[in-house]
C-alpha positions as CSV (number, residue, x, y, z in Angstrom):
1,M,144.3,120.4,147.1
2,T,142.1,121.9,149.9
3,Q,138.7,120.0,151.1
4,L,135.7,120.6,148.5
5,A,132.2,121.1,150.0
6,Q,130.3,118.1,150.5
7,T,126.7,117.6,149.4
8,T,123.9,117.3,151.5
9,D,123.1,113.8,150.9
10,G,126.5,112.3,151.7
11,N,129.2,113.6,149.2
12,I,127.6,111.8,146.0
13,K,126.8,114.5,143.7
14,R,123.8,113.0,142.0
15,L,123.0,114.1,138.3
16,P,119.3,114.6,137.2
17,I,120.3,112.4,133.8
18,C,121.1,109.4,136.0
19,N,117.4,108.9,136.7
20,D,117.1,108.0,133.1
21,I,119.7,105.2,133.1
22,G,118.1,101.9,132.4
23,K,115.1,103.7,131.0
24,R,116.9,105.0,127.7
25,T,120.4,105.2,126.4
26,L,122.2,108.4,127.4
27,I,124.3,110.3,124.7
28,M,127.8,111.7,125.4
29,G,129.0,113.9,123.0
30,I,132.9,114.1,122.6
31,L,134.3,117.9,122.4
32,N,138.1,117.7,121.9
33,V,139.7,121.0,122.4
34,T,143.1,119.3,121.2
35,P,145.5,120.0,118.4
36,D,145.9,116.2,117.9
37,S,143.0,113.9,118.5
38,F,142.7,110.9,116.1
39,S,139.5,112.2,114.5
40,D,139.0,116.1,114.8
41,G,142.4,117.4,116.2
42,G,142.2,121.3,115.7
43,K,138.8,121.8,114.7
44,Y,137.5,123.1,117.8
45,N,140.8,124.3,120.0
46,R,139.2,128.0,119.9
47,V,136.7,128.9,122.3
48,D,134.3,130.2,119.8
49,L,134.3,126.8,117.7
50,A,134.1,124.7,120.8
51,L,131.0,126.5,122.1
52,S,129.1,126.4,118.7
53,H,130.0,122.5,118.5
54,A,128.9,122.2,121.8
55,V,125.4,123.8,121.3
56,E,124.9,121.7,118.1
57,M,125.8,118.7,119.9
58,V,123.4,119.2,122.7
59,E,120.5,120.3,119.8
60,A,121.3,117.2,118.4
61,G,120.6,115.3,121.6
62,A,123.8,115.0,123.7
63,D,122.8,114.4,127.1
64,L,126.5,115.6,128.4
65,I,129.4,116.9,126.8
66,D,132.7,115.2,127.4
67,L,135.5,117.9,127.3
68,G,139.1,116.4,126.3
69,A,142.2,118.6,126.4
70,E,144.8,115.8,125.8
71,S,144.8,113.4,122.7
72,T,144.5,109.7,123.9
73,R,144.9,108.4,120.7
74,P,148.0,105.6,120.3
75,N,151.2,107.1,120.4
76,H,149.9,110.9,121.3
77,T,152.3,113.1,123.0
78,P,151.5,113.4,126.5
79,V,151.1,116.8,128.1
80,S,151.7,118.0,131.6
81,A,148.7,118.5,134.0
82,L,149.5,122.3,134.3
83,E,149.2,122.4,130.5
84,E,146.1,120.1,130.5
85,W,144.5,122.5,132.7
86,D,145.4,125.6,131.0
87,R,143.5,124.1,127.9
88,L,140.7,123.5,130.1
89,R,140.1,126.3,131.9
90,E,140.2,128.8,128.9
91,F,137.3,126.5,127.4
92,L,135.0,126.0,130.8
93,P,133.6,129.3,131.5
94,A,131.8,130.0,127.9
95,L,130.6,126.4,127.9
96,Q,129.1,126.3,131.4
97,D,127.3,130.0,130.6
98,T,125.9,128.5,127.6
99,V,125.7,124.7,127.5
100,R,122.6,123.3,129.3
101,V,123.7,119.8,130.0
102,P,126.6,118.5,132.3
103,L,130.1,118.5,131.6
104,S,132.6,115.8,131.7
105,V,136.5,116.3,131.5
106,D,138.2,113.6,130.0
107,T,141.3,113.3,132.3
108,Y,143.3,110.6,134.0
109,K,145.6,113.3,136.1
110,A,144.1,113.9,139.6
111,E,145.4,117.3,140.0
112,V,143.4,118.2,136.5
113,A,140.1,116.5,137.9
114,W,140.6,118.4,141.0
115,H,140.7,121.8,139.4
116,A,137.9,120.5,136.7
117,V,135.5,119.9,139.8
118,E,136.4,122.7,141.6
119,A,135.4,124.7,138.2
120,G,131.9,122.8,138.1
121,V,132.6,120.0,135.9
122,K,130.0,117.3,136.8
123,V,131.7,114.2,135.7
124,I,135.2,112.5,135.7
125,N,135.9,110.3,132.5
126,D,139.3,108.5,133.7
127,V,140.8,106.5,130.5
128,W,143.1,104.6,133.0
129,G,140.7,103.8,135.5
130,G,142.6,105.0,138.4
131,A,145.8,103.2,137.4
132,Y,147.7,105.9,136.3
133,D,147.7,108.3,138.8
134,P,147.4,107.0,142.7
135,L,145.7,110.5,143.9
136,M,142.9,109.8,141.2
137,F,140.7,107.6,143.5
138,D,140.9,110.0,146.4
139,V,140.0,113.0,144.6
140,V,136.6,111.1,143.2
141,A,136.0,110.2,146.9
142,Q,136.4,113.8,148.2
143,T,134.5,115.4,145.2
144,G,131.8,112.8,145.2
145,V,131.2,113.3,141.4
146,P,130.4,110.4,139.0
147,Y,133.4,108.8,137.8
148,V,133.8,106.8,134.5
149,L,136.4,103.9,135.5
150,M,137.8,102.7,132.1
151,H,140.0,99.6,131.2
152,N,143.2,100.4,129.3
153,V,146.4,98.4,128.5
154,M,147.9,100.9,126.0
155,G,151.3,100.7,125.6
156,L,151.2,97.7,127.9
157,P,152.0,93.9,127.3
158,K,149.1,92.7,125.3
159,I,146.2,90.7,126.7
160,A,146.6,87.0,126.8
161,G,143.6,84.8,127.4
162,N,139.8,85.7,127.4
163,V,139.6,89.3,127.1
164,V,136.2,89.5,128.6
165,E,137.2,87.8,131.7
166,V,140.7,89.9,132.0
167,V,138.4,92.9,131.8
168,Y,136.1,91.4,134.3
169,H,138.7,90.5,136.8
170,W,140.4,93.8,136.4
171,F,137.2,95.7,137.1
172,E,136.7,93.4,140.2
173,G,140.2,94.7,141.3
174,Q,139.8,98.5,140.6
175,I,136.4,98.8,142.1
176,E,137.6,97.0,145.4
177,K,140.8,99.8,145.4
178,A,138.1,102.5,144.6
179,Q,135.8,101.5,147.5
180,K,138.7,101.3,149.8
181,A,139.9,105.0,149.2
182,G,136.0,106.1,149.8
183,I,134.5,106.0,146.5
184,Q,130.8,104.7,146.7
185,M,129.6,102.3,144.0
186,E,126.8,105.0,143.0
187,Q,129.5,107.2,141.7
188,I,131.1,104.4,139.2
189,I,130.6,103.9,135.7
190,L,132.4,101.3,133.9
191,D,133.8,101.3,130.7
192,P,135.5,98.3,128.9
193,G,138.1,100.5,126.8
194,I,137.3,99.6,123.2
195,G,140.3,100.3,121.2
196,F,142.6,100.8,124.2
197,G,145.3,98.3,123.9
198,K,143.3,95.7,122.6
199,T,143.0,93.6,119.2
200,L,140.5,93.8,116.6
201,K,139.3,90.7,117.6
202,Q,139.4,91.7,121.0
203,N,137.4,94.9,120.7
204,L,134.9,93.0,119.0
205,E,134.6,90.2,121.6
206,L,134.3,92.7,124.3
207,L,131.5,94.5,122.3
208,N,129.6,91.2,121.8
209,H,129.9,90.4,125.6
210,L,129.2,93.8,127.4
211,D,126.1,91.8,129.5
212,R,129.1,90.2,131.3
213,F,130.0,93.4,133.0
214,Q,126.0,93.8,134.4
215,V,127.0,91.9,137.1
216,F,128.2,94.8,139.1
217,G,125.2,96.8,139.0
218,R,127.1,99.9,137.4
219,P,125.9,101.9,134.3
220,L,128.1,100.7,131.5
221,L,129.8,103.2,129.0
222,V,131.0,102.4,125.6
223,G,133.0,104.6,123.1
224,T,133.4,103.3,119.8
225,S,133.0,106.4,117.6
226,R,134.7,106.4,114.5
227,K,137.6,104.2,116.1
228,S,140.2,102.0,114.3
229,M,138.5,98.7,114.5
230,I,135.5,100.1,112.3
231,G,138.3,101.6,109.8
232,T,139.8,98.0,109.9
233,V,136.6,96.1,109.4
234,L,135.3,98.5,106.4
235,D,138.8,99.7,105.0
236,L,137.5,103.4,105.5
237,P,139.2,106.4,106.5
238,V,138.0,108.2,110.1
239,Q,135.3,110.6,108.0
240,E,133.8,107.8,106.7
241,R,133.0,105.5,109.8
242,I,129.5,106.6,110.5
243,E,127.9,103.7,109.3
244,G,130.3,101.5,111.5
245,T,129.8,103.5,114.5
246,A,126.1,103.2,114.0
247,A,126.3,99.3,114.1
248,T,128.7,99.2,117.3
249,V,126.3,101.8,118.9
250,A,123.4,99.4,118.2
251,I,124.9,96.1,119.4
252,A,126.6,97.8,122.4
253,I,122.9,99.1,123.5
254,A,121.6,95.6,122.7
255,R,124.4,93.9,124.9
256,G,123.4,96.4,128.0
257,A,125.3,100.0,127.3
258,D,123.7,102.7,129.2
259,I,125.7,105.6,127.8
260,V,127.3,106.2,124.3
261,R,130.2,108.2,123.5
262,V,129.9,109.8,120.0
263,H,131.4,112.1,117.8
264,D,128.3,112.3,115.4
265,V,125.7,113.0,117.8
266,K,122.8,113.9,115.3
267,E,123.2,110.4,113.4
268,M,123.7,108.5,116.6
269,A,121.0,109.9,118.5
270,R,118.5,108.3,115.7
271,V,120.2,105.2,116.1
272,V,119.9,105.3,120.0
273,K,116.0,106.0,119.6
274,M,115.5,103.3,117.3
275,T,117.5,100.9,119.1
276,D,116.1,101.8,122.4
277,S,112.5,101.3,120.9
278,M,113.5,97.5,120.4
279,V,115.7,96.7,123.5
280,R,113.9,98.6,126.5
């Protein structure tokens, strides 16, 4: 991997939407181009379908689009960095030519992240928060892009004790490692990883105590959209979890979330606007 050109203000690539953090809740629209994602696998794995859906989400209120080329659902089939990038690069040119909001790539592989930023992607969303690929922090430091650092224990021993404090101390450790690698605090966005290796009770506790993580002074991203915790509580299939998602989005904002990652942008944009009117 070669050195990418740095921006004029050091190496931090700031996004215009970042100026709105704290003033309003930003909406990250989910665009999966995979055949096997838990909610919409196979629906948008053609360029024309993906492009149409991305445009629809932006028109409905998405502030950025998060593009995923590998499912991260439980028991998913991993793909190589080469295969993941081959999927992504098929979609990126058309999306960049048409979509008027920044693109994020949902990847935990440093090689994919590097290629994505070279291709013009503005945000890296890492579901392993740098704990999977030891080169990820180096890539983020060199590229200077905003970086979503998410907590994840999927496939690892279950969390024992107070889940909020466990995630808090994990954030402390990963932020320290990130800074040692050259990542600036201004690049970091924190995500507690709702649904990633936690029990139903732990997910609900995390969501209800998001304010614990505000001490880091970084934006909080929360992704609860259509997840199994909603299905478990309401006993509903994936396609019938909009109301449950709305409840979690409202509580997340009330507890300090700055960005919400959602499938149903039109409906959640209304929830966001109403909740913001009360809590901001």
